[in-house]
N, C-alpha and C positions, 0 to 999 in steps of 0.2 A: 812572208810583208813582199808586198806590191815595192816594182820602181815607178817612179814617176813617166819613167820612159813606156813599162808596161800599161799603167792609166793612160798616159796618151795615146795608144796603139790599140786601147779595146775600147777607150770611144767612138775611134776614127770608126770604125764594124760598124756600130749605131747610127739606124734605120734616118734617112732625113726627114727632120721633123719642126725642125727651130726656124720660124717665121723672122725674118729681122725684116724691115723697109720693107718689104710689097717681094722680098728672097727666099726659096729655099736654103738652108746649110745645111750641110754636115759640118760635122765636129771640128775639120780637120782645120776649116773656115778663118783664113787666117782675122779674120772679127772678135776672135773665141780667144784668140792666145792669152790677152790679156788676165782675163777672168782664171783658165784651167789654169794656168802662170799660182794663183794661189792656190787653189786647190794641191797639182804637184812640189809643189815645199811643204805640205805635211808627210809624201812620200818621202823625201828627203833628211825631215828632221826625222824624224822616225831610226833610218838608217846611220844616224853619225851619231858615234861611240856613245862622247856625251849624254846626251839624249835616253840612253836606254834605262830602262826604268818608265822619262817622265813619259813621253810620243809613245813609248810600248808598256807593253803589260803582259801578263800572263792569264788569258782565258782563262773563267773560270766555268767553260763551253769543256773546251777538247785538251785544255793543257797547257797551246801551243804556247809557243809566242804572237805577241798582234799584235797592230794601230791600237794606239788607246784610241786615240777615232770613233773604234766600234764595240767600245766594251761596256760588260753591263756594272754597273756598283755594286758590290760587294764588301762597302768597308767605307770608314768614312776616310781613311788613306785616297780611294778613288777619285774620290770629290773632291778630296785638295792638289791630288796633282791632274786630274780635269782642269782644276779653275789656275795652277799654275803653270799647264801646259797653253794655256789657252794663249796669258797673256803674253806669254815667252814668242809661240806665231806670230801672231798681230803684231810686236814686234819689228818679226822679220821680213811683214809683207806690208805695212803702210795701213792694216786697215781688219776690217772683219775677216776670219778666217777661213769662213765657211761655213769646214764643215761638222760643226759643231749641230748642222741641221740633225744631223740621223742617229748622233749619241746623244741628242735631247729625245725625239720620237723612240728608239728604242725604249731607253732607261722606259722611259713612259708606258711601251707597249708591254714591256716586261713584269710591271706595278700592276697595272688593271685588266690583263688576259688573264691574269693568275686569279682577279680579284675575282671577276667574273666568270670565270669554272670551279668555286668555294660553292656563288651565291646559285649561279645557275645551270648546274653539271654541263657547261658546253667543254671543251678541246680546241681549247682558242691556244692556251698558254701552249699547246702540248704543239700545235703548227708551228707556234711562232718560234721556238725553239729552235726544231728542228728551220726558220728557216734562215733564224740566230747564225745558225751557226753555218750556215750558206755563207754572209753577212760575213762574218768572221774567217775565214778559211780565205772569200777571195777578196778582201781586204774591199772592199765594197765602197762608194759614192753616196750620199745618199740626203736626198732633197726633200723635207715635209713639206707639203701641201698640209697648213690647214685656214688659212684663213678662205673663208668660200664671200662670195663677188655683195650677200646677202641683198640687193634689190632695193627694195623697199626697208628702210631704216625701225618702222616702226611698228610693219609685220613678222612672226615670226616663218620657221619656212612651209609650214603648213599651212598658211595663209597668206603666203604669196601669189599676184599675178601670175606669175610661171614659176612655177616646184623646180626647176633646174639651175634658181637663184642661190643652192644651196646642193649642193653632191647630192644625189641620195644613188639608191639601188631601182635600175627600170626594170629591170627583171630578175625573179631571182628558178634557176636552172636545176637539173641533177649535179651540175657540177662544177655550179659557183654560180655566179651574182652579173650584171650589165652592169654597167655605170654610166651616170650624165650626170654634170655642170659641167666648172670651172674653181679654177684655183686661182687666189693670185698674191701677191710676192711674192713667187717664186724665187730667194735666192737661191743656185746654185742647181736648180735645176736641168736648166739645157748644158750643162757638162757635168749634171748626178749620173747616173750607171741603174738606178732606182729611185723611185718616188714614193713613199710611206704619203698614206693621206691620212687625216684621221680630226676624228668633228672639231668643229670651229665650238659649237653651245654645253649649256645646261639642256635636252629636253626634252620633250613631252611627251606619253604616251599617243601622241599620234602623229609621231615624226619619227615613227620605226623608221619605213624605207631612207631619214639622214643619219643615223646612227649604224656607220661604218665605213671600218676601217680593213687598209691593206697598202701590202704593200706589192709595187709592179715595175718595170723595165720602162724605165724615164721614155724606149721609142716604140712602145707597142700598141698595134694598132690600133688607131681611136681617137688614140693624144696628139694633139697639135701643141706645141708650144710659142704661145705669140712676145717676144722676147727684144727687153728694150735695152742696148746697150749701156754703158755707163764706165767707159776709161778713164785715165788720164792720161791728156796728150801726146802720143809717143813720139821719143828724140828722134832730133837726128845726129847728135853732134856730142850733147853734153850728157852724155848715158849715166842714170843713177840705177838703184837697185828701186824704188820708188816707181822709175816710170813705168817698171815691165810688167805691173799689177795693174787690176777691170773688178770690174763686177758686171755681175749682169744678171736679170728679171726677167719672170718668166707668168704669164696670163697662164694656168695651163688649162687647155681645154681637155674633158673627157665626152669623145661624142659617140659613147653605145660603147665605152670598153669592156670586154671581156674579160675578169678573173675570179680564173679559179681558188676552187673552194681552200687548198691550199696555204692561200697567201690570203687568204677572207682571215680578221682580230677579233671584229665587233662585227655582228650584222641583227642588227632592230632594238638589245637592247642598253631602251633612251636614259637607263638613271646611271651606266656606266660610259652612256659617251661623253656628258660630263665632265664625269669623272674624267678621261681621258684624255678630254680636253686641253680640260685643268693639269693637269699630270706634267702633260707636252711645256707646258706657258710657264709655270717651277722649273720646272729643272733649266726651260730655254732663260729663265730670267736668270740660276745660275748660275751659265754661262758669261753673260751679262759678265757682272762683279768679274772676272778673266777677262771680257775684251772692253769692258766699256776704260780700265782700268789701262789697259794697251794701249785703249787712243788719245786716251788724254794726257796720260804719258808723252808721245809726240806730239800733241797739241804743247806740253808746258816743253818740250828741248826747243822748239822751230822757238815758240817765245822767247827761254834763257839765250839762246842763243843771233837769235833778232835786237834783243835789247843790249848782247855783247858786242854785233858786227855795226849796234850804231852807235858804241860809248856812251847807254844807260844804262849796262847793266846797273849800278851801285846806286842807284832811286830808289827812295825807299817806293815811291809808290809807288814800281814793277815791281820789287821784293812783296810787298805784297800783295800781286796780281800771281808773281808764282805760290804767295802760299798759300790763295787759294785753292788753284789748281793744285799740287799737293797734296792738301787735304780731301779733298773731291774723290782723284787716287785714290787715298787710301784710306777713307772713312771707308766708297767701293766695298776695295777687295778686302778689309776686314770682315764690312760682312756678307762678302763670301766663306768667308775663313769660318764664323759662329754660324754659318748656315748646313758650312760640311762639320762642324764641330760636335751641329747639336743635332745631327741626321740619325731619324730614325730608320730599325733593317723594318722592314717589309715582310710581310707575311712571305713573300713573294721568294724573300733572296734579297732582293734592290734598295739599294740605300737611297735617301729619298731627304733633301736638302730640308733645313727650315722656313719657310713658307713665312714667313714674317722676315726675316734675314732675308732671304730672296728680295720678296716687294722692300722691303725698304731700300735693300740697298739700290735695285734696278728705281725705284719712283727718281733717287737721290741723284742716278745717272744725267736718267730721263728729262731733270727740272734743273739741268746742269747744262744741258751740251750746245744750248746757242748760247751761255754766257760764257763759258769757257773759250772759243770760236772767237767774241768777241773783245775777248781781252788780248789775245792773236794780234786782229786788226789795230786794235787799240796802239797796240807797242811797236807792231810791224809800219805801221803809214799805210802811206798808198800804192807807194810802187810796185806791190805786188800788181794792182788790182789794175794797171797801166803798159803795164812792165811789156817793151816793144819782141818781137816772133827773139826765137833766138836763133835764128837764120843771121837778127842782124848784129851775135857778136862775133862773125863769123862772117859777119860783108869786110872787106877792107877800108873802103870808104865810111862804115862807119864805128866797127869794133872800137878802135881808137876815142871818139865820145863816148861810148857810154860807158866803158870800161874806166874812165874818168872822172866822166861824170857818176858814175855807179855806185865810185867810194864814198866808204861812209869812217870806217875805220881803216886808221893807214896799216897799221900788224898785218891786216886780212889781207888776203888776193887780190885782187880784180876776179880772177875767175868764178874760186870759192866763195865769194861776193857776191855773183850771178846767179853759183850750184841754191846757195837758201834761197835767191829768191823765186828763183826759177816753184822750186821745188812749195815755197809756201803760197805761190800765184795755182800750182798748179790741184793741190790741195784744200784753196779756195775759190777757186773762181771756174775750178772745172766742169762740162759735165755729171762726171765720175762723185762733186765735194757735195754736191744738190741729191745729189743721191744715194749718198755718204752718211749725209744728215738726217733726214729723211729717216732712214733703216737706225741710227744712233738714240735717234727721238721712239719710234713708235715701235722699234724691233723688238718681241719678244713679250710684246704691249708697252705702249703706251703711260705716261702714271698716271693713267686716270685707274687703269685698270688697277696696276703694283697701288693706288687707291684703293679701291675698289678691297683687294686679297688681304688688307692688312685689315681693317675692321670688319674684314667676314671674322675673318683668324685668332684677333687680338681680345685678351678676356679683360674688356676692362673691368668689371667685376672685382677684384682684388684689386685692386689702386683705391676703388670709393669702398670699400671696407679696411686699407690701410687710414682713410682718410675719417669716417665712421671713428673708426678707435681712437683715432684722435682728441676727436671734438666732442668724444664721449656720447657719440649718438649709439643706441644696442645696433647689435648686427641683424638683430629680427628683430628689427620693428616696422613696426606693420604701414606703418604713413614710411617710412624710405628715412 
């Protein structure tokens, strides 16, 4: 397993293909430091003795100890540990741990490449397993680039005026394929070492060129990452763990990128393309049953602490709001546990979580996220939104005024009251917060996508049959 220092060193050797605000950056640019700190935390955590068996596991491929973010789930226990690890590490960084992109994509490929080989006599799983050994041995950080830019939403990939609006194969050669197009919303891509590209939707027989899946180094020739940074404001005085972290999202452009055959895991099998898109989404929604409760935990903790600092912790309406946050966090967690326990072993040997439970849990999380921050806003009051600049607390002319007039609960020091409101302000008014809020709602699929998944997979007939029995209606009555 790698250390955080080794990870940073490897990033620094990559080709400069990160575009931010009109500049092309290498990955050691200070502007990327806060997002990189998030992923670095996954390496630190794997080396902490108390995390052995949770953030680490034994590879089912080589038998060696590996970081769990490189693992293929081969048991219910694997699914449960992935969920528990995600919740714990999100606490460590104050938000999305980001590295779930790689584990969810590799598990989806493990299932679908095997099934494709069984149906079509291909060798995708053999290629994938060889690449997986490299992935695990080198403790690789991967992004999953799935969401196409889509163009005209009323048209399918092959109907677009510009066929590149969905990532596609433009040439098949003796030694590989040439790829063109772009993927959007690529969390972690600017500081990932590899990009795993998957289809974004179900495909028709006319859309073989869009039924493509592969893995490629993130700095390969022809890849351009156009990046939006989103980090908590850098602190000058009140250093705190929350201020060390951030996020970066890429529009990842593939401009005639060559991918050798040994890294191609799907190529023209349109029926399997849709299955692969869905399988990744459901693994990713399972990850959300770990990360989203962790974020609710943080919102809950801020709400409870600011109520205490404001002197209203025992008020009944505050307690009811906290009960709501507790209910959402633990119900989403319970959905993930249920999805793990009732997960199924596929023909490949890889376990998949129960789709009904992952969709129900992720839907509940997405539908509540705005309300959770509304609760925090309500209880905190408006001070976090108009909080003076950090430097004013350290200016001799204004320090005493701010300490005097920030005070609420006299048992709490002025510095600790400032620290709490500074965190709430950073979490609720920063550029980072806007991006995180969108990700917490849409990431892994917006609530409408979970609704579609639930209705697709849930069998209502037994429920209607229960009612028929109780009402005395024959189950086989042709008139219903």
